[in-house]
N, C-alpha and C positions, 0 to 999 in steps of 0.2 A: 616206548619212549620217543620223544621228539628229538631228532638230531639235526642241528643246523650246520650246513656246509657253506663256508665262505670260499668261493672259487675265483681264481684270478689267472686267466690266460687268454690272450686274444685270438689264438689260432685253434680252430676246431679239430685239427689233425694232430695236435700236440700229444706228447706222452702224458702230460697232466690231465688232458681230457680222457685218455684211456684209464688213468687212475681214478678219476671221478666216476666213470662208469663202473669200475670194479668196486669202489667203495659203496656206491648206490646199490649195486646188485647184492653185496653182502648185507647191507642194512635191511634191504627188502626181504632177504631170506630170514633174517632175525625178527621180522615183523615190526621194525621201527618205522616211525613216520619221518620222512626226509623233507627238510625245508632248505632249498638251494638258494643261496645268495650269489648269483652269477654277476660279479661286479662289472665285467666287460659288457655283457649283454644288457645289463640294467642301466648302462651309461652313468655309473656312479662317478661323481666328481670328487677326487681325493684331496683337492686343494683346500687348506684351511684358510678361508678368506676372512676379511675383517669382521663381517657379520657372524661367521662361525666362531671366531675367537671370542667375541663378546658373548655369544650364546654359551660357549664353554665356561666362561667366567661366571655367567649368571645361572648356569645349570639348566638352561632351557634351549634345547636344540632348535634350529630354524630350518635346516635342510629337510624337505619332506621325505626324501629317501632315508636319511639318517633316522628320522622319527619312526618310519615304518620298520626299518631294520631292528631298532631297539625294541619295539613292541613285539616283533617276532622272536627275538632272543629271550624275552622275559620268561617264557615257559619251556625253553629248550633244556634238555637234560645233558646233552653233550654237544660240544662245539668242535668242528673240524675245519682246519684251514688247508687248502691245497693251492700251491703256487710254485713257480720256478724260482730258483735263486739266480739273480742277475747281478753281476759285479759284487758278489758275496752277500747281497741283501735281498729283501723282498721287493717285488715291483711296487711302483708308486701307488697303485690302487689298494693293495693290501696294507701298505703303511698308512694311507689315508683313511682306510676303514678303522684301523686301530686309533688313529688320531681323533677321528670325528665321531665314532660310535661308542668307544669305551670312554664314557662321558661322565663327569661328576654329576651327582644328583640322579643319574639314571643307572649307570653300570656300577658306580661306587660312590661312597661318601668319604669325606675326610674326617678323621677322628683326631682332635687336638687335646684329648683329655689326659694323655700320658706325658711322659718326659719328652718323647719324640713323636711327631705326628705320623699317623699311618693311614692306610686306605682300608675301607670296609666294603667288601663286595655286596652288590645288591641283586645280582642274578642268582637268587637262592636255589632255583631248580637246577642250575648248571653244576654238574658233578665232575666233569672231566673235559680236558682240552687235548686235542691231537693235532699236531702239525705234520703235514706230508709235503715234502719238498723234492724237487728234482734239480740236479746240477751236473755240470761236466767236470767239476773239480774233484780230484780224489779225496776221499774222506779224511785221510791222515793229513794231507796238505791243508784242508779246510780247518781242521782242528788246530794244527800247530802254527800255521802261518797266518791264518785269518781269524783265529781266536774264537771259532764257533760263533760267528757274529749273529746268526739267526737265533741260536739258543739263548745268547745273552740278551738280545733285544726282545724276543717274544716270551721266552719262558721266565727269565729272571727279571728283565726290565718291565714287563707288563703283568703276566699272569701270576708269577710268584708274589709280586708286590700286592696283588689283589687278594691273595690268600687261597688260590686254587692249588691243591696239593696233587691231584691226579692229572699229571701232564706227561704226554708221550710225544716223541719226535721220530717220525719215520723218514729217513733221508735216503734218497736213491741217487747214487753218484755215478759219474762217468756214463750218463745215459746214452749219449751219442756214440759211445765207443764200445759198449758191450753188445754181445750178440742178441739177435731177436729172441732166441730161445730163453735167454736170461731175463729179458724184459717181460716175456710172457709168464715166466715163473714168478716174477715179482707181482704181476697182476693177479695171478691165482692166489698167491699168499695174502695179498691185500684183501681180496674178496673173502677169503676164509677168516682173516682177522676180524673183519667187521661183521661177518655172520655170527661171530661168537661174542660180540659186544653186548654187555649187559648193564 
């Protein structure tokens, strides 16, 4: 299976980078094909500019990187996002990826035939979505005080609306404050998890 990974972190020594390496190792063990979208290294422009907004309305993307990303996503069987949570949300590049790549006419269509309009997904090979995030906020605090903002934005606000039922979120909390032994255990568990992905 082809697995697309959307990765967003500007620092090569980050824990997100270690997670990316563990995910890739697990997927390789399982014999999957990995297609990495490294937004920082790619120089992806997350800003929705006037031309992009017109293209969104017309259903014809104009950013060459966006077009290339969409073509690569078309035959992916699983999509993985890896990013840090900053100020309770995703970094700008991840948000821009969703804004500019999850695009009408390419990633979905609008269906106005019923009483209420709905979205119809177009990435038909895509069977599952996994989010992997790091943060320094305790899990309980993130859920109770910040309303699980990532889950609401990415799972409910994007991929649930598009009709993807197989959605999983792996959240690693208090990363800067846990012991190195625990961080290594997390990485081993991640590698094992993706070595079993089917």
